[in-house]
C-alpha positions in Angstrom: 2.6 0.0 10.0 1.2 -3.0 9.2 3.3 -6.4 9.5 3.0 -8.8 6.8 3.2 -12.3 8.2 3.9 -14.0 4.9 7.1 -12.2 3.5 9.6 -13.9 1.0 13.0 -13.3 0.9 14.5 -9.9 0.1 16.0 -10.5 -3.0 12.5 -11.4 -4.8 9.9 -9.4 -2.8 9.1 -6.2 -3.7 5.7 -5.9 -2.1 4.2 -6.7 1.1 0.8 -8.4 0.2 0.8 -9.8 -3.4 4.2 -9.8 -5.2 5.1 -7.3 -7.6 8.9 -7.3 -8.7 10.8 -6.1 -11.6 11.6 -7.9 -14.7 14.1 -8.5 -17.2 17.9 -8.6 -17.1 19.8 -6.2 -15.1 23.4 -7.3 -16.0 23.5 -5.5 -19.7 27.5 -5.1 -20.5 27.0 -1.3 -21.6 24.8 -0.2 -18.6 24.1 -1.7 -14.9 21.9 -0.7 -12.2 22.8 0.1 -8.8 20.7 -1.3 -6.3 19.6 -0.2 -2.8 17.5 -2.4 -0.9 16.4 -3.3 2.8 13.7 -3.4 5.3 11.3 -0.6 6.2 8.0 -0.5 7.9 7.6 -4.2 8.5 8.1 -4.7 4.7 10.9 -4.5 2.1 12.2 -1.6 -0.1 13.9 -1.6 -3.2 15.7 1.1 -5.5 17.2 0.3 -9.0 18.9 3.1 -10.6 20.6 3.3 -14.0 23.2 5.8 -14.7 24.1 6.7 -11.3 27.8 6.8 -10.4 28.6 4.0 -8.5 30.4 6.0 -5.9 27.5 7.7 -4.8 25.6 4.7 -3.5 26.8 5.5 -0.3 25.7 8.8 -0.3 22.2 7.5 -1.8 21.6 4.9 0.4 22.3 7.1 3.7 19.5 9.8 1.8 17.1 6.7 1.3 17.3 5.2 4.7 17.0 8.8 6.1 13.6 9.4 4.0 11.9 6.1 5.0 13.0 7.0 8.9 11.2 9.8 8.7 8.0 8.3 6.5 8.1 6.2 9.4 8.2 8.4 12.2 5.4 10.4 10.5 3.0 7.3 10.0 3.8 4.2 11.9 1.3 2.9 14.4 4.1 0.7 16.3 6.3 3.8 17.3 4.9 5.2 20.3 6.5 8.6 19.5 5.4 8.7 15.7 3.1 11.8 14.6 0.4 9.5 13.9 0.8 7.7 17.4 0.7 11.3 19.2 -2.4 11.9 17.2 -4.1 9.0 18.0 -3.0 9.2 21.9 -4.6 12.8 22.0 -7.7 12.6 23.7 -8.9 16.0 22.4 -10.3 17.6 19.5 -8.0 20.9 18.9 -6.1 20.7 15.3 -2.8 19.1 15.3 0.0 19.9 13.0 0.9 17.5 10.6 3.7 17.8 7.7 2.4 19.2 4.3 3.2 15.5 2.8 1.0 13.8 5.5 -1.7 16.3 4.8 -1.6 15.7 1.2 -1.9 11.7 1.9 -4.7 11.9 4.4 -6.6 14.2 1.9 -6.0 11.5 -0.7 -7.3 8.7 1.4 -10.4 10.5 2.5 -11.1 11.2 -1.1 -10.9 8.0 -2.3 -12.7 6.7 1.1 -15.8 8.8 0.3 -15.4 7.6 -3.4 -15.7 3.7 -2.0 -18.6 4.7 0.1 -16.6 4.7 3.3 -15.1 1.1 2.5 -11.7 2.4 2.5 -11.5 4.0 6.0 -8.4 5.0 7.7 -10.0 5.6 10.6 -10.6 2.1 11.0 -7.9 1.4 13.6 -10.0 0.2 16.4 -11.2 -2.4 14.3 -7.7 -3.3 13.2 -6.6 -3.4 16.6 -9.4 -5.5 17.7 -8.7 -8.4 15.3 -5.0 -8.3 15.9 -3.8 -6.6 12.8 -2.4 -3.7 14.6 0.2 -3.1 17.3 -1.8 -5.3 19.4 -1.6 -8.9 20.0 -4.1 -11.2 18.1 -7.0 -12.0 20.2 -7.1 -15.5 21.8 -11.1 -15.4 21.0 -13.2 -14.3 18.3 -14.2 -10.7 19.3 -18.1 -10.2 20.4 -20.5 -8.3 18.6 -20.5 -5.7 21.5 -16.7 -5.3 21.0 -17.1 -4.9 17.3 -20.0 -2.4 17.9 -18.0 -0.4 20.3 -15.0 -0.1 18.2 -17.5 0.8 15.1 -18.6 3.7 17.0 -15.2 5.4 17.4 -15.1 5.3 13.3 -16.0 7.2 10.3 -14.4 9.4 7.8 -16.6 12.4 8.6 -15.0 12.9 11.9 -11.4 13.4 10.4 -10.5 16.5 8.6 -7.4 18.2 7.1 -7.1 21.9 8.0 -4.6 24.1 5.4 -3.4 27.1 6.8 -0.6 29.5 5.8 1.1 28.6 8.8 1.0 25.0 8.3 -1.4 21.8 7.8 -3.3 20.5 10.7 -5.5 17.2 11.6 -8.3 17.3 13.5 -10.7 14.9 14.8 -14.3 15.7 16.5 -14.3 12.1 18.2 -11.5 12.0 21.2 -10.7 8.5 21.1 -10.3 8.2 17.0 -7.4 6.3 16.0 -6.3 6.6 12.5 -4.5 4.1 10.8 -2.3 5.0 7.5 -1.0 1.2 6.9 -3.3 1.2 3.5 -1.5 4.3 2.0 1.6 4.2 3.9 3.8 2.4 1.1 2.7 4.5 -1.8 3.4 7.4 0.4 7.1 6.1 1.0 7.5 4.9 -2.5 6.6 8.5 -4.1 9.2 9.8 -1.9 12.0 7.9 -2.6 11.1 8.4 -6.5 11.3 12.2 -5.7 14.4 11.8 -4.0 15.9 9.8 -6.8 14.8 12.5 -9.5 16.3 15.1 -7.2 19.8 13.3 -7.3 19.5 13.5 -11.3 18.5 10.1 -11.9 15.9 9.6 -14.6 16.0 5.9 -15.2 14.8 3.9 -12.0 12.3 1.8 -10.3 11.3 2.0 -6.8 9.3 0.0 -4.5 8.0 -0.3 -1.1 6.2 -3.4 -0.1 3.5 -3.5 -2.8 3.6 0.1 -4.2 6.1 0.5 -7.3 6.8 3.6 -9.1 9.2 3.5 -12.3 10.7 6.4 -14.7 12.6 5.8 -17.9 14.6 2.8 -18.9 16.1 -0.3 -17.5 19.7 -1.1 -18.2 18.7 -2.7 -21.5 17.2 0.6 -22.5 14.0 -1.0 -22.4 10.8 -0.1 -20.2 10.6 -1.2 -16.6 8.3 -4.3 -16.3 6.7 -5.6 -13.3 5.2 -8.7 -12.7 1.6 -9.3 -10.8 2.3 -12.9 -8.6 -0.3 -15.5 -8.8 -2.3 -16.0 -5.6 -0.1 -18.5 -4.4 3.0 -18.8 -1.7 5.3 -19.6 -5.0 7.8 -17.2 -5.4 8.2 -17.1 -9.4 4.3 -17.7 -10.0 3.9 -15.0 -12.5 0.1 -13.8 -13.1 0.7 -11.3 -15.7 3.2 -8.3 -16.6 3.0 -4.9 -17.2 4.7 -1.9 -18.6 4.0 1.2 -16.1 5.2 3.7 -18.4 6.2 6.0 -15.8 3.3 5.4 -13.3 2.7 3.7 -10.2 1.2 0.5 -9.2 0.1 -1.3 -5.7 -1.2 -4.5 -5.3 -3.3 -5.6 -2.1 -4.4 -9.1 -1.5 -5.9 -11.4 1.3 -4.1 -14.7 1.1 -1.0 -13.7 2.7 -1.6 -11.3 5.5 -4.0 -13.4 7.9 -4.2 -15.5 10.9 -6.4 -18.5 12.0 -8.6 -18.2 15.1 -11.5 -21.0 16.0 -11.0 -22.8 12.9 -11.4 -20.0 10.5 -8.8 -17.6 8.2 -8.9 -14.2 9.1 -7.7 -11.7 6.6 -6.3 -8.8 7.5 -8.6 -6.3 5.4 -11.1 -5.2 7.5 -14.7 -4.5 6.2 -15.7 -0.9 8.4 -19.5 -1.6 7.4 -19.7 -5.2 9.3 -16.9 -4.4 11.4 -15.2 -7.7 10.6 -12.5 -9.3 8.1 -13.7 -9.6 4.4 -15.3 -13.0 3.5 -16.0 -12.7 -0.2 -13.9 -14.2 -3.1 -11.5 -11.6 -4.4 -8.0 -12.3 -3.5 -5.8 -9.6 -5.0 -6.8 -6.3 -6.6 -3.8 -4.4 -8.4 -4.2 -0.5 -9.7 -2.0 1.5 -12.0 -2.1 5.0 -11.0 -0.3 8.5 -11.7 1.3 8.0 -8.3 2.1 5.1 -6.0 -0.1 6.8 -3.2 -3.0 6.9 -5.3 -2.8 3.1 -6.2 -1.9 2.3 -2.8 -5.4 4.0 -1.6 -7.7 2.3 -4.3 -6.0 -1.1 -4.2 -7.3 -1.3 -0.6 -10.7 0.1 -1.1 -11.6 -2.1 -4.0 -10.4 -5.4 -1.9 -13.0 -4.5 1.0 -15.9 -4.1 -1.8 -15.4 -7.3 -3.7 -15.1 -8.1 -7.3 -18.4 -6.9 -8.8 -18.3 -3.7 -6.8 -14.9 -3.1 -6.9 -14.9 -3.4 -10.8 -18.4 -1.2 -11.1 -16.7 1.4 -9.0 -13.4 1.0 -11.4 -15.3 1.5 -14.5 -17.0 4.6 -13.1 -13.9 6.1 -12.2 -11.7 5.0 -15.1 -9.3 3.3 -13.3 -6.7 0.9 -14.5 -7.6 -2.2 -12.3 -6.5 -5.9 -12.2 -8.6 -8.1 -10.0 -8.3 -11.9 -9.2 -11.1 -13.6 -7.9 -11.2 -17.1 -6.4 -13.5 -19.6 -8.2 -14.4 -23.5 -7.3 -12.2 -24.6 -10.4 -9.6 -22.0 -9.7 -9.1 -18.2 -10.2 -10.7 -15.6 -12.6 -9.2 -12.8 -14.0 -10.9 -9.5 -14.6 -9.8 -6.2 -15.6 -10.7 -2.7 -17.1 -9.8 -1.5 -20.3 -7.5 0.9 -18.7 -5.3 -1.8 -17.3 -5.1 -3.8 -20.6 -3.3 -0.5 -22.2 -0.1 -1.6 -19.7 -0.7 -5.6 -20.0 2.8 -7.0 -21.7 2.3 -10.8 -21.3 0.1 -12.9 -18.8 0.7 -16.7 -18.1 -2.1 -18.9 -16.7 
């Protein structure tokens, strides 16, 4: 998975790129939340549950950690023996077996990718690695146009497909050197899995987050809907831009202002534009999406970040998405949102 270079303390962070945090007291005298948290996939996870018997915490912690290890074993590009790494290392074009969950995640990513005109592209791995945001090290000098063109020749959504059969699911590429990177949907994938795990244990009031992806159901310890805060595009830990009531939905934020490095005096974002083969340079700094699942929200937020404000807003309106965009301007930041997002908005602070 893609590591964040600018993570804040675990007690405050519920996202990897732009802070999303649970709001509201959790120390009600009548109810309390069991909170299990830790590190995974190069970021942090947090599971808050109301109504769980405290004695079951060790059992739930093991289940949660086992689930996260399983997801990382499937999707990681940092582990050479992961399912995805083995697929990337395979220099052939025969279908390779994957889990049904991984197949569903890739189908979702391919669908969103096509709707964004290929701007959200999970085959962009060669470019991610070229620019030093994958398992490879940061380059010591700017990649040449020849290197960029060579990497671009290895990508493309049309060269990857999922095959579903009665015997199982398979992933196939028609370019032997294709390198798939699922970091754009990995946090949402893991978040949805943890939500299902918690519900399977009889918990109906919870808030789950992995990195910048969050899902909530039911009520917090005060008996009120869980609320999530969107951070201002700053390194300040408590700078809240807006607060939303998820109403049982998933939410994910992608931002360009934390995961970056500087080379030759230029600030390079981890978000790569497949069309140019280079890190994005436009003024959109944060995109937040609310969707039925964290996976769906996680896929859309990256695609919208690549598109930039104008194109992202047009696509969000066309697809009736709940989207909240923060754009850098000369005198500060401009907020743009769709009507669908306003339905979830609870408070904004300038």
